N, CA, C and O atoms as CSV, one atom per row, in Angstrom:
chain,resi,resn,atom,element,x,y,z
A,1,MET,N,N,0.820,-1.191,0.000
A,1,MET,CA,C,0.000,0.000,0.000
A,1,MET,C,C,0.864,1.255,0.000
A,1,MET,O,O,0.519,2.260,-0.622
A,2,LEU,N,N,1.980,1.186,0.698
A,2,LEU,CA,C,2.875,2.334,0.750
A,2,LEU,C,C,3.462,2.636,-0.627
A,2,LEU,O,O,3.663,3.799,-0.979
A,3,THR,N,N,3.736,1.591,-1.399
A,3,THR,CA,C,4.299,1.777,-2.732
A,3,THR,C,C,3.347,2.561,-3.624
A,3,THR,O,O,3.785,3.403,-4.409
A,4,ILE,N,N,2.059,2.296,-3.512
A,4,ILE,CA,C,1.068,3.018,-4.322
A,4,ILE,C,C,1.102,4.505,-3.997
A,4,ILE,O,O,1.084,5.341,-4.901
A,5,TRP,N,N,1.152,4.841,-2.696
A,5,TRP,CA,C,1.143,6.261,-2.309
A,5,TRP,C,C,2.441,6.951,-2.702
A,5,TRP,O,O,2.440,8.139,-3.023
A,6,ILE,N,N,3.542,6.219,-2.678
A,6,ILE,CA,C,4.796,6.801,-3.145
A,6,ILE,C,C,4.702,7.102,-4.636
A,6,ILE,O,O,5.160,8.151,-5.088
A,7,CYS,N,N,4.113,6.190,-5.397
A,7,CYS,CA,C,3.928,6.407,-6.838
A,7,CYS,C,C,2.989,7.586,-7.109
A,7,CYS,O,O,3.243,8.387,-8.008
A,8,VAL,N,N,1.918,7.693,-6.344
A,8,VAL,CA,C,0.985,8.811,-6.508
A,8,VAL,C,C,1.679,10.129,-6.210
A,8,VAL,O,O,1.532,11.093,-6.962
A,9,ALA,N,N,2.434,10.179,-5.121
A,9,ALA,CA,C,3.141,11.412,-4.762
A,9,ALA,C,C,4.199,11.761,-5.806
A,9,ALA,O,O,4.342,12.926,-6.178
A,10,ALA,N,N,4.940,10.760,-6.280
A,10,ALA,CA,C,5.957,11.015,-7.306
A,10,ALA,C,C,5.320,11.516,-8.595
A,10,ALA,O,O,5.860,12.410,-9.246
A,11,THR,N,N,4.185,10.951,-8.965
A,11,THR,CA,C,3.484,11.401,-10.168
A,11,THR,C,C,3.008,12.835,-10.020
A,11,THR,O,O,3.117,13.624,-10.959
A,12,ALA,N,N,2.479,13.183,-8.850
A,12,ALA,CA,C,2.014,14.548,-8.617
A,12,ALA,C,C,3.163,15.542,-8.670
A,12,ALA,O,O,3.036,16.610,-9.268
A,13,ILE,N,N,4.275,15.197,-8.050
A,13,ILE,CA,C,5.437,16.093,-8.057
A,13,ILE,C,C,5.990,16.245,-9.470
A,13,ILE,O,O,6.316,17.355,-9.893
A,14,LEU,N,N,6.096,15.154,-10.192
A,14,LEU,CA,C,6.593,15.200,-11.567
A,14,LEU,C,C,5.657,16.011,-12.455
A,14,LEU,O,O,6.117,16.785,-13.293
A,15,SER,N,N,4.362,15.843,-12.283
A,15,SER,CA,C,3.391,16.587,-13.075
A,15,SER,C,C,3.509,18.091,-12.822
A,15,SER,O,O,3.497,18.889,-13.758
A,16,CYS,N,N,3.622,18.461,-11.564
A,16,CYS,CA,C,3.796,19.890,-11.235
A,16,CYS,C,C,5.096,20.425,-11.819
A,16,CYS,O,O,5.138,21.547,-12.325
A,17,GLY,N,N,6.143,19.635,-11.751
A,17,GLY,CA,C,7.425,20.062,-12.318
A,17,GLY,C,C,7.356,20.265,-13.821
A,17,GLY,O,O,7.891,21.239,-14.349
A,18,ILE,N,N,6.696,19.340,-14.506
A,18,ILE,CA,C,6.560,19.468,-15.957
A,18,ILE,C,C,5.741,20.708,-16.316
A,18,ILE,O,O,6.073,21.422,-17.262
A,19,LYS,N,N,4.678,20.962,-15.564
A,19,LYS,CA,C,3.848,22.135,-15.833
A,19,LYS,C,C,4.585,23.438,-15.543
A,19,LYS,O,O,4.296,24.459,-16.166
A,20,ALA,N,N,5.521,23.418,-14.615
A,20,ALA,CA,C,6.252,24.634,-14.259
A,20,ALA,C,C,7.393,24.924,-15.224
A,20,ALA,O,O,7.830,26.070,-15.323
A,21,ILE,N,N,7.883,23.920,-15.933
A,21,ILE,CA,C,9.022,24.119,-16.832
A,21,ILE,C,C,8.685,25.085,-17.965
A,21,ILE,O,O,9.493,25.951,-18.299
A,22,GLY,N,N,7.503,24.945,-18.559
A,22,GLY,CA,C,7.129,25.801,-19.686
A,22,GLY,C,C,7.150,27.280,-19.351
A,22,GLY,O,O,7.872,28.036,-20.001
A,23,PRO,N,N,6.381,27.724,-18.356
A,23,PRO,CA,C,6.413,29.143,-18.006
A,23,PRO,C,C,7.792,29.610,-17.526
A,23,PRO,O,O,8.175,30.753,-17.775
A,24,ALA,N,N,8.532,28.745,-16.849
A,24,ALA,CA,C,9.848,29.146,-16.354
A,24,ALA,C,C,10.819,29.378,-17.511
A,24,ALA,O,O,11.629,30.305,-17.466
A,25,LEU,N,N,10.743,28.550,-18.535
A,25,LEU,CA,C,11.667,28.684,-19.662
A,25,LEU,C,C,11.231,29.754,-20.663
A,25,LEU,O,O,12.066,30.485,-21.196
A,26,LEU,N,N,9.933,29.846,-20.916
A,26,LEU,CA,C,9.455,30.769,-21.950
A,26,LEU,C,C,9.132,32.159,-21.420
A,26,LEU,O,O,9.239,33.138,-22.159
A,27,GLY,N,N,8.741,32.261,-20.164
A,27,GLY,CA,C,8.360,33.569,-19.626
A,27,GLY,C,C,7.132,34.100,-20.331
A,27,GLY,O,O,6.108,33.419,-20.385
A,28,ASP,N,N,7.215,35.300,-20.870
A,28,ASP,CA,C,6.075,35.936,-21.541
A,28,ASP,C,C,6.053,35.701,-23.049
A,28,ASP,O,O,5.154,36.187,-23.735
A,29,ARG,N,N,7.014,34.975,-23.563
A,29,ARG,CA,C,7.051,34.720,-25.004
A,29,ARG,C,C,5.960,33.737,-25.414
A,29,ARG,O,O,5.636,32.833,-24.645
A,30,PRO,N,N,5.388,33.890,-26.602
A,30,PRO,CA,C,4.370,32.925,-27.056
A,30,PRO,C,C,5.017,31.595,-27.439
A,30,PRO,O,O,6.195,31.533,-27.792
A,31,LEU,N,N,4.215,30.540,-27.360
A,31,LEU,CA,C,4.706,29.213,-27.742
A,31,LEU,C,C,4.920,29.146,-29.251
A,31,LEU,O,O,4.182,29.779,-30.005
A,32,PRO,N,N,5.902,28.401,-29.692
A,32,PRO,CA,C,6.065,28.178,-31.132
A,32,PRO,C,C,4.871,27.394,-31.678
A,32,PRO,O,O,4.247,26.616,-30.956
A,33,SER,N,N,4.563,27.601,-32.940
A,33,SER,CA,C,3.395,26.943,-33.539
A,33,SER,C,C,3.526,25.421,-33.508
A,33,SER,O,O,2.526,24.714,-33.382
A,34,ARG,N,N,4.730,24.925,-33.620
A,34,ARG,CA,C,4.941,23.473,-33.586
A,34,ARG,C,C,4.581,22.911,-32.207
A,34,ARG,O,O,3.999,21.831,-32.109
A,35,ALA,N,N,4.923,23.635,-31.157
A,35,ALA,CA,C,4.592,23.191,-29.799
A,35,ALA,C,C,3.087,23.222,-29.560
A,35,ALA,O,O,2.542,22.339,-28.899
A,36,ILE,N,N,2.422,24.226,-30.091
A,36,ILE,CA,C,0.959,24.311,-29.947
A,36,ILE,C,C,0.291,23.128,-30.630
A,36,ILE,O,O,-0.686,22.587,-30.112
A,37,GLY,N,N,0.804,22.721,-31.782
A,37,GLY,CA,C,0.253,21.563,-32.483
A,37,GLY,C,C,0.411,20.280,-31.695
A,37,GLY,O,O,-0.502,19.456,-31.659
A,38,VAL,N,N,1.564,20.102,-31.061
A,38,VAL,CA,C,1.807,18.898,-30.259
A,38,VAL,C,C,0.906,18.896,-29.033
A,38,VAL,O,O,0.322,17.868,-28.690
A,39,ILE,N,N,0.793,20.030,-28.380
A,39,ILE,CA,C,-0.046,20.117,-27.182
A,39,ILE,C,C,-1.506,19.828,-27.529
A,39,ILE,O,O,-2.230,19.234,-26.730
A,40,GLY,N,N,-1.933,20.244,-28.710
A,40,GLY,CA,C,-3.314,20.025,-29.127
A,40,GLY,C,C,-3.684,18.559,-29.296
A,40,GLY,O,O,-4.849,18.196,-29.136
A,41,VAL,N,N,-2.718,17.718,-29.613
A,41,VAL,CA,C,-3.025,16.298,-29.825
A,41,VAL,C,C,-2.682,15.421,-28.629
A,41,VAL,O,O,-2.960,14.222,-28.654
A,42,LEU,N,N,-2.088,15.984,-27.588
A,42,LEU,CA,C,-1.718,15.170,-26.434
A,42,LEU,C,C,-2.927,14.618,-25.689
A,42,LEU,O,O,-2.957,13.430,-25.366
A,43,ALA,N,N,-3.919,15.451,-25.410
A,43,ALA,CA,C,-5.079,14.999,-24.630
A,43,ALA,C,C,-5.871,13.912,-25.356
A,43,ALA,O,O,-6.173,12.888,-24.742
A,44,PRO,N,N,-6.225,14.083,-26.642
A,44,PRO,CA,C,-6.949,12.998,-27.312
A,44,PRO,C,C,-6.133,11.706,-27.411
A,44,PRO,O,O,-6.686,10.611,-27.316
A,45,THR,N,N,-4.836,11.836,-27.599
A,45,THR,CA,C,-3.987,10.650,-27.682
A,45,THR,C,C,-3.948,9.913,-26.353
A,45,THR,O,O,-4.046,8.687,-26.317
A,46,LEU,N,N,-3.807,10.651,-25.268
A,46,LEU,CA,C,-3.798,10.035,-23.946
A,46,LEU,C,C,-5.136,9.372,-23.647
A,46,LEU,O,O,-5.172,8.263,-23.115
A,47,LEU,N,N,-6.232,10.040,-23.984
A,47,LEU,CA,C,-7.555,9.455,-23.753
A,47,LEU,C,C,-7.728,8.161,-24.547
A,47,LEU,O,O,-8.234,7.172,-24.017
A,48,ALA,N,N,-7.314,8.164,-25.806
A,48,ALA,CA,C,-7.414,6.951,-26.625
A,48,ALA,C,C,-6.575,5.824,-26.041
A,48,ALA,O,O,-7.014,4.674,-26.022
A,49,ALA,N,N,-5.377,6.137,-25.565
A,49,ALA,CA,C,-4.517,5.102,-24.967
A,49,ALA,C,C,-5.146,4.532,-23.699
A,49,ALA,O,O,-5.089,3.324,-23.468
A,50,LEU,N,N,-5.739,5.387,-22.882
A,50,LEU,CA,C,-6.382,4.902,-21.665
A,50,LEU,C,C,-7.585,4.017,-21.980
A,50,LEU,O,O,-7.791,2.993,-21.329
A,51,ILE,N,N,-8.370,4.405,-22.967
A,51,ILE,CA,C,-9.536,3.602,-23.344
A,51,ILE,C,C,-9.093,2.246,-23.894
A,51,ILE,O,O,-9.654,1.215,-23.522
A,52,ILE,N,N,-8.104,2.238,-24.765
A,52,ILE,CA,C,-7.638,0.987,-25.355
A,52,ILE,C,C,-7.075,0.059,-24.282
A,52,ILE,O,O,-7.384,-1.133,-24.266
A,53,SER,N,N,-6.253,0.599,-23.389
A,53,SER,CA,C,-5.682,-0.270,-22.359
A,53,SER,C,C,-6.741,-0.763,-21.380
A,53,SER,O,O,-6.614,-1.861,-20.838
A,54,ASP,N,N,-7.788,0.033,-21.146
A,54,ASP,CA,C,-8.855,-0.406,-20.252
A,54,ASP,C,C,-9.734,-1.467,-20.912
A,54,ASP,O,O,-10.126,-2.441,-20.270
A,55,VAL,N,N,-10.037,-1.277,-22.178
A,55,VAL,CA,C,-10.914,-2.218,-22.886
A,55,VAL,C,C,-10.200,-3.549,-23.140
A,55,VAL,O,O,-10.795,-4.612,-22.966
A,56,LEU,N,N,-8.953,-3.499,-23.542
A,56,LEU,CA,C,-8.255,-4.718,-23.922
A,56,LEU,C,C,-7.608,-5.440,-22.749
A,56,LEU,O,O,-7.140,-6.566,-22.916
A,57,GLY,N,N,-7.565,-4.837,-21.583
A,57,GLY,CA,C,-7.088,-5.508,-20.388
A,57,GLY,C,C,-5.582,-5.581,-20.305
A,57,GLY,O,O,-4.879,-5.235,-21.255
A,58,PRO,N,N,-5.085,-6.036,-19.158
A,58,PRO,CA,C,-3.638,-6.149,-18.977
A,58,PRO,C,C,-3.059,-7.246,-19.865
A,58,PRO,O,O,-3.528,-8.384,-19.860
A,59,GLY,N,N,-2.061,-6.888,-20.604
A,59,GLY,CA,C,-1.436,-7.859,-21.490
A,59,GLY,C,C,-2.321,-8.255,-22.664
A,59,GLY,O,O,-1.962,-9.134,-23.448
A,60,TRP,N,N,-3.446,-7.628,-22.783
A,60,TRP,CA,C,-4.422,-7.853,-23.847
A,60,TRP,C,C,-4.900,-9.300,-23.897
A,60,TRP,O,O,-5.498,-9.720,-24.888
A,61,SER,N,N,-4.645,-10.061,-22.843
A,61,SER,CA,C,-5.092,-11.448,-22.830
A,61,SER,C,C,-6.528,-11.561,-22.332
A,61,SER,O,O,-7.201,-12.557,-22.597
A,62,SER,N,N,-6.999,-10.544,-21.612
A,62,SER,CA,C,-8.364,-10.580,-21.102
A,62,SER,C,C,-9.236,-9.572,-21.850
A,62,SER,O,O,-10.036,-8.862,-21.241
A,63,ALA,N,N,-9.079,-9.515,-23.154
A,63,ALA,CA,C,-9.828,-8.557,-23.966
A,63,ALA,C,C,-11.323,-8.841,-23.891
A,63,ALA,O,O,-11.751,-9.994,-23.933
A,64,ASP,N,N,-12.105,-7.784,-23.779
A,64,ASP,CA,C,-13.558,-7.884,-23.719
A,64,ASP,C,C,-14.095,-7.518,-25.112
A,64,ASP,O,O,-14.256,-6.342,-25.435
A,65,GLY,N,N,-14.364,-8.534,-25.921
A,65,GLY,CA,C,-14.812,-8.322,-27.296
A,65,GLY,C,C,-16.053,-7.470,-27.437
A,65,GLY,O,O,-16.047,-6.511,-28.210
A,66,PRO,N,N,-17.137,-7.788,-26.707
A,66,PRO,CA,C,-18.340,-6.963,-26.828
A,66,PRO,C,C,-18.104,-5.504,-26.435
A,66,PRO,O,O,-18.653,-4.597,-27.060
A,67,LEU,N,N,-17.300,-5.278,-25.413
A,67,LEU,CA,C,-17.010,-3.904,-25.009
A,67,LEU,C,C,-16.194,-3.183,-26.078
A,67,LEU,O,O,-16.435,-2.009,-26.362
A,68,ALA,N,N,-15.232,-3.885,-26.668
A,68,ALA,CA,C,-14.427,-3.288,-27.735
A,68,ALA,C,C,-15.304,-2.918,-28.931
A,68,ALA,O,O,-15.118,-1.861,-29.535
A,69,LEU,N,N,-16.253,-3.781,-29.270
A,69,LEU,CA,C,-17.156,-3.460,-30.380
A,69,LEU,C,C,-18.087,-2.299,-30.023
A,69,LEU,O,O,-18.436,-1.497,-30.889
A,70,GLY,N,N,-18.489,-2.204,-28.762
A,70,GLY,CA,C,-19.306,-1.072,-28.324
A,70,GLY,C,C,-18.554,0.240,-28.429
A,70,GLY,O,O,-19.106,1.243,-28.883
A,71,VAL,N,N,-17.288,0.238,-28.009
A,71,VAL,CA,C,-16.462,1.448,-28.115
A,71,VAL,C,C,-16.248,1.806,-29.585
A,71,VAL,O,O,-16.296,2.980,-29.953
A,72,ALA,N,N,-16.013,0.804,-30.419
A,72,ALA,CA,C,-15.842,1.062,-31.852
A,72,ALA,C,C,-17.116,1.625,-32.459
A,72,ALA,O,O,-17.054,2.495,-33.328
A,73,THR,N,N,-18.273,1.139,-32.013
A,73,THR,CA,C,-19.551,1.672,-32.491
A,73,THR,C,C,-19.705,3.132,-32.107
A,73,THR,O,O,-20.119,3.953,-32.926
A,74,ALA,N,N,-19.372,3.459,-30.862
A,74,ALA,CA,C,-19.463,4.852,-30.416
A,74,ALA,C,C,-18.518,5.741,-31.214
A,74,ALA,O,O,-18.883,6.854,-31.593
A,75,ALA,N,N,-17.309,5.256,-31.469
A,75,ALA,CA,C,-16.352,6.042,-32.252
A,75,ALA,C,C,-16.839,6.240,-33.680
A,75,ALA,O,O,-16.725,7.331,-34.238
A,76,GLY,N,N,-17.381,5.177,-34.268
A,76,GLY,CA,C,-17.900,5.298,-35.632
A,76,GLY,C,C,-19.089,6.234,-35.718
A,76,GLY,O,O,-19.189,7.032,-36.650
A,77,ALA,N,N,-19.992,6.143,-34.753
A,77,ALA,CA,C,-21.154,7.041,-34.756
A,77,ALA,C,C,-20.721,8.478,-34.543
A,77,ALA,O,O,-21.269,9.393,-35.159
A,78,ARG,N,N,-19.737,8.683,-33.673
A,78,ARG,CA,C,-19.272,10.052,-33.408
A,78,ARG,C,C,-18.568,10.634,-34.624
A,78,ARG,O,O,-18.667,11.833,-34.884
A,79,SER,N,N,-17.860,9.797,-35.368
A,79,SER,CA,C,-17.156,10.293,-36.548
A,79,SER,C,C,-18.112,10.701,-37.668
A,79,SER,O,O,-17.737,11.468,-38.555
A,80,THR,N,N,-19.342,10.194,-37.630
A,80,THR,CA,C,-20.338,10.610,-38.620
A,80,THR,C,C,-21.060,11.889,-38.212
A,80,THR,O,O,-21.865,12.421,-38.975
A,81,GLY,N,N,-20.769,12.385,-36.998
A,81,GLY,CA,C,-21.385,13.625,-36.549
A,81,GLY,C,C,-22.617,13.426,-35.691
A,81,GLY,O,O,-23.342,14.384,-35.423
A,82,ALA,N,N,-22.869,12.206,-35.257
A,82,ALA,CA,C,-24.032,11.945,-34.406
A,82,ALA,C,C,-23.827,12.591,-33.041
A,82,ALA,O,O,-22.691,12.702,-32.579
A,83,PRO,N,N,-24.911,13.020,-32.384
A,83,PRO,CA,C,-24.763,13.623,-31.053
A,83,PRO,C,C,-24.273,12.594,-30.033
A,83,PRO,O,O,-24.489,11.392,-30.187
A,84,THR,N,N,-23.618,13.087,-29.004
A,84,THR,CA,C,-23.012,12.221,-27.999
A,84,THR,C,C,-23.997,11.250,-27.345
A,84,THR,O,O,-23.674,10.068,-27.221
A,85,PRO,N,N,-25.185,11.697,-26.921
A,85,PRO,CA,C,-26.111,10.726,-26.314
A,85,PRO,C,C,-26.481,9.581,-27.256
A,85,PRO,O,O,-26.648,8.444,-26.814
A,86,LEU,N,N,-26.607,9.871,-28.538
A,86,LEU,CA,C,-26.919,8.830,-29.516
A,86,LEU,C,C,-25.747,7.862,-29.661
A,86,LEU,O,O,-25.954,6.656,-29.795
A,87,CYS,N,N,-24.532,8.376,-29.635
A,87,CYS,CA,C,-23.346,7.515,-29.723
A,87,CYS,C,C,-23.268,6.572,-28.522
A,87,CYS,O,O,-22.959,5.389,-28.663
A,88,ILE,N,N,-23.553,7.115,-27.347
A,88,ILE,CA,C,-23.522,6.293,-26.132
A,88,ILE,C,C,-24.618,5.229,-26.184
A,88,ILE,O,O,-24.382,4.072,-25.837
A,89,ALA,N,N,-25.812,5.623,-26.618
A,89,ALA,CA,C,-26.914,4.660,-26.708
A,89,ALA,C,C,-26.596,3.552,-27.715
A,89,ALA,O,O,-26.901,2.383,-27.478
A,90,ALA,N,N,-25.988,3.923,-28.826
A,90,ALA,CA,C,-25.620,2.914,-29.828
A,90,ALA,C,C,-24.577,1.951,-29.273
A,90,ALA,O,O,-24.659,0.745,-29.504
A,91,ALA,N,N,-23.598,2.477,-28.544
A,91,ALA,CA,C,-22.575,1.621,-27.959
A,91,ALA,C,C,-23.166,0.659,-26.933
A,91,ALA,O,O,-22.799,-0.515,-26.885
A,92,ILE,N,N,-24.076,1.165,-26.121
A,92,ILE,CA,C,-24.731,0.314,-25.122
A,92,ILE,C,C,-25.553,-0.780,-25.794
A,92,ILE,O,O,-25.517,-1.938,-25.379
A,93,ALA,N,N,-26.295,-0.403,-26.837
A,93,ALA,CA,C,-27.136,-1.375,-27.530
A,93,ALA,C,C,-26.300,-2.471,-28.182
A,93,ALA,O,O,-26.623,-3.654,-28.066
A,94,VAL,N,N,-25.220,-2.079,-28.872
A,94,VAL,CA,C,-24.370,-3.072,-29.544
A,94,VAL,C,C,-23.735,-4.006,-28.516
A,94,VAL,O,O,-23.718,-5.222,-28.708
A,95,THR,N,N,-23.216,-3.443,-27.431
A,95,THR,CA,C,-22.583,-4.268,-26.403
A,95,THR,C,C,-23.589,-5.229,-25.787
A,95,THR,O,O,-23.277,-6.401,-25.576
A,96,ALA,N,N,-24.796,-4.744,-25.495
A,96,ALA,CA,C,-25.819,-5.601,-24.878
A,96,ALA,C,C,-26.258,-6.722,-25.818
A,96,ALA,O,O,-26.416,-7.866,-25.393
A,97,VAL,N,N,-26.454,-6.394,-27.085
A,97,VAL,CA,C,-26.900,-7.405,-28.047
A,97,VAL,C,C,-25.829,-8.484,-28.223
A,97,VAL,O,O,-26.137,-9.676,-28.248
A,98,ILE,N,N,-24.581,-8.061,-28.344
A,98,ILE,CA,C,-23.507,-9.040,-28.533
A,98,ILE,C,C,-23.351,-9.929,-27.313
A,98,ILE,O,O,-23.120,-11.132,-27.440
A,99,ARG,N,N,-23.479,-9.338,-26.127
A,99,ARG,CA,C,-23.378,-10.159,-24.902
A,99,ARG,C,C,-24.558,-11.101,-24.771
A,99,ARG,O,O,-24.404,-12.214,-24.268
A,100,ALA,N,N,-25.745,-10.674,-25.217
A,100,ALA,CA,C,-26.923,-11.529,-25.133
A,100,ALA,C,C,-26.822,-12.704,-26.113
A,100,ALA,O,O,-27.266,-13.811,-25.808
A,101,VAL,N,N,-26.247,-12.462,-27.268
A,101,VAL,CA,C,-26.134,-13.502,-28.288
A,101,VAL,C,C,-25.013,-14.492,-27.932
A,101,VAL,O,O,-25.153,-15.700,-28.125
A,102,ALA,N,N,-23.937,-13.977,-27.427
A,102,ALA,CA,C,-22.743,-14.829,-27.149
A,102,ALA,C,C,-22.907,-15.661,-25.908
A,102,ALA,O,O,-22.005,-16.417,-25.547
């Protein structure tokens, strides 16, 4: 249990340090356009990685097929411009139907 709290504290300290480096180095100067582009894609990339690792399980040996298809359905519906509640409902329906059939 102590190891977990040490990891949490180290992550918090490292996160604060990383956030402080930018303003400390740049001061009042604007960010370069290349840096703005990288920062813009970090959050969606991290979210996608978290979803994939959660859906496919540790070592990907305990992959949840119906859940993966539900997430793919939500992503496909969202890419067509469907509203978020409809995407969630479609994902739930696909996951439920596949689990009921299997």
